[in-house]
N, C-alpha and C positions, 0 to 999 in steps of 0.2 A: 227260283228260290222257293224252298218248301217252308212250311209253317214253322218248323223247328228253328230254322235260321232266323226268321223274322222275330220270333219270341226272344231269342238271345240278343238280337240287336236292340230291341225295345228295352229289355232289362238293363243292358249296358248304358243306354242313354239316360234311363231313369236314375241309375246310380250316379252318373256324372252330375245330373241336375241336383240330386239330393246332397251330394258332397259339396257342390258349389254353394248351395243354400246354407248349409251348416257353417261353412267357412266364412261366408259373408256376415251371418249373424254374430259369430264369435268376434270378428274384427270390429264390427259396429259397436258391440257391447264394450269392448276394450277402449275404444276412442270416444265414447259418448261423453264422459266428464270433461275432456278437453274441448270437445265441440260445444258443449253446453256453456262452459266458461268463456270460450271464445265468442259465442253468440251473445252472451250477456254483456261482454265488453263492447261489442259492436252496437248493441241496442241501447245500453245505458252507460256511455263513457263517463259522464259526470258522477254518477253514483259509484262507479268503480274507483275513480280518482279520490272521491271523498272517503271511501272505506279504506283505501290504501293509506291516505294521509292520517286517518284516525289511528290505524294500526301503528304507524311510525311514531306518533306523538303521544299515544296513550301511556306508554311506559315512563314518560318524562313529566307527566302531569302531577307534580308534587306540590301540595298546598303549603304555603309558608304562613307561620303565625303572624298576626298583625303586630306591628311595632308601635309602641306607645312612647309618648314624650312627657316626662314629668321631672320635677326637681329631685335630686337624690344626692346623698353623701356616700361616696364609694367605700367609706369606712364602716357604714352601718346598713347599707342596702342588703337585703337578703337575696338568695339565689333566684327566687321567682321574679323579684323586681328587676334584677339585672338581665334576666332572659327577656322580660317584657320590653326592656329598653333596646332590644335588638342585638345584644351581645351573644356570641356563640357559646355553646356549652364548654368548649375548651377554654375560652377566655374567662368564663365565670369560675371554672375550676382554678385557674391561675390566680384570680383575685382572692379566692377563698384561701388558697395555700399561702399567699402573701400575707394575709391578715392573721392566719393561724400561727405564723412564725413570729408574730408580735410586731410586724412592720405596719406602718400607717401611710396613708396618702395625705401628705401635709400640704400639697398644692395641686392645682389642676395639671401642671406639667408632670407630676409624679404619675398621675393616671394615664397620661398620654403614652407611657411606656408599657402599657398592658400588651402582652404578646399578640401579634397579628392584628392589631387595631388598625383599621384602614383610615384613609383620609376622610372618606365619607362618614364613617362612624364618629370620628373625632369632631368633624364640623357640626354634626347634629348633637353630640353629647356635651361638648365643651360649654355651651351656654347654660346647660342644665345642672352642672356640677356645683355643689355648695359644700365646701369643706368646713366642718365644725371648728369652732375656735379652739377647742381642747386638742385638736389634732395639728394645728398650725404651729410652725416653729417660730421661736423668737427672732425678730429681726436683729441684725448686727448691732444697731443702735440701742435697742432695748436690752440686748444681752450685755453690752458693754456698760450700760448705765446700771443694770442690776448688779453686775460684778463689782463695779466701783462702790456701790452702796454697801455690799457685803464686806469688801476689803476695808472700807473706812470704818465700819462698825467693829470689825475685828481689831483694827489698829487702836481705836479708842479704848476698846475693852482691855487690850494688853497693856497699854500705857497707864491706864487708871487702875489696873489690877482687878477689874471687874470680871464677873462670870460671863462666859461666852453664851450666846443665844442658845447653843445646844445643851447647855448645862454642864459642860466639862471644863477642865482647867484651861484657861486661855493663855497661860504663860508658855506652854509648849508650842513648838512650830508645827503647823498643820502638815502632816505627811501626804505625799502623793501615793496613790494606790493603783494597782492594775486590776480592774474589775474582772478580768478573765483569768489571770494567773495567780493572784495573791490568795492566800488561805482564808478560810472562813473566819478564823480568829482574828487575823489582821484586819479584815474588812469590818468586823463588828467593833473593833477598837477605834475605828476612825470616827472623829467627832461629828461627821455629817452623815453617818450611816447608822441606822437602828438594826436591832436583831431581826425584826420582821422584814425590813427591806433587804437585808443580806439573804435571808431565807428565800424570799420571793425571787431574788436575783439568781440564786443557785438553781431553784426549780425551773426557772425560765431557760437557763443555760443547758440543763440536762435534757430538756425537751426540744429546744430549737438550736442549740449551738452557741458559739461565741457571740458577744456583743460587738457592734461596729461603731456605734456613736451614741451620744447621750439621748437622742430622740427616741431610741428604742425603749428606754426606761419608762416613757410615758404610756406604754402599753400595760404597765403594771399598776394596779390600783394603789400600791404602797408608795408610789412616787408621784408627787405633784410637780407641776412646772417649776415651782419655786425650789423644790428639792434638787431638781436636775441643774438648775442655774447655780445654786450654792455649791454643788458637788463638782461641777464641770471643771473648774480650774485645778482640781486636785485628783482628777481621774484620768487614767490611761487605759488603752485597750490592746 
């Protein structure tokens, strides 16, 4: 074998070695991250599990506002107080809409009908509710007694020819009126309704719709509980 053939063989071997070296470095560089991660898992299994657990729970770590407990009237508590009591924004909006329509919570049971109120919320809030006396309905006994007094007063006024407590002629029969359908003029001419009351009544109806019962009149400053009791025997809806 001459020198020329030896040189060719050496160059061929060197090219094979160089090609193999480059191939090995390329494959090592591509697999290095996986091997590093795999080695870290083998060396620090607890740290790996802790990091994975943190990634899984981090997105659900939502802080909740603290819930307070204090006595409140659902007819007067503002939105911030209702939220502090643990009610949801949707429930607070429903309460505000209920009050904006002129309705009142006349008892604790009325408040129990707040949409989506849970048993846990009710058990915690029920002892804290205090309904103001001005929002409570007359009991059947009180209502009957008041109506009896009014009827007796009117009968005595008619029989004696005296003037009615309202200042109008007592000899005429007191008419029944429909507070939703009768005209403004007919309502104003009723002995138990004043011009200011009828005006407030019509403004309320234009804003919130028809009336359903006498207790809704208590939302108007022009009507006192005595006014509603005196008018109720002669009012329809």
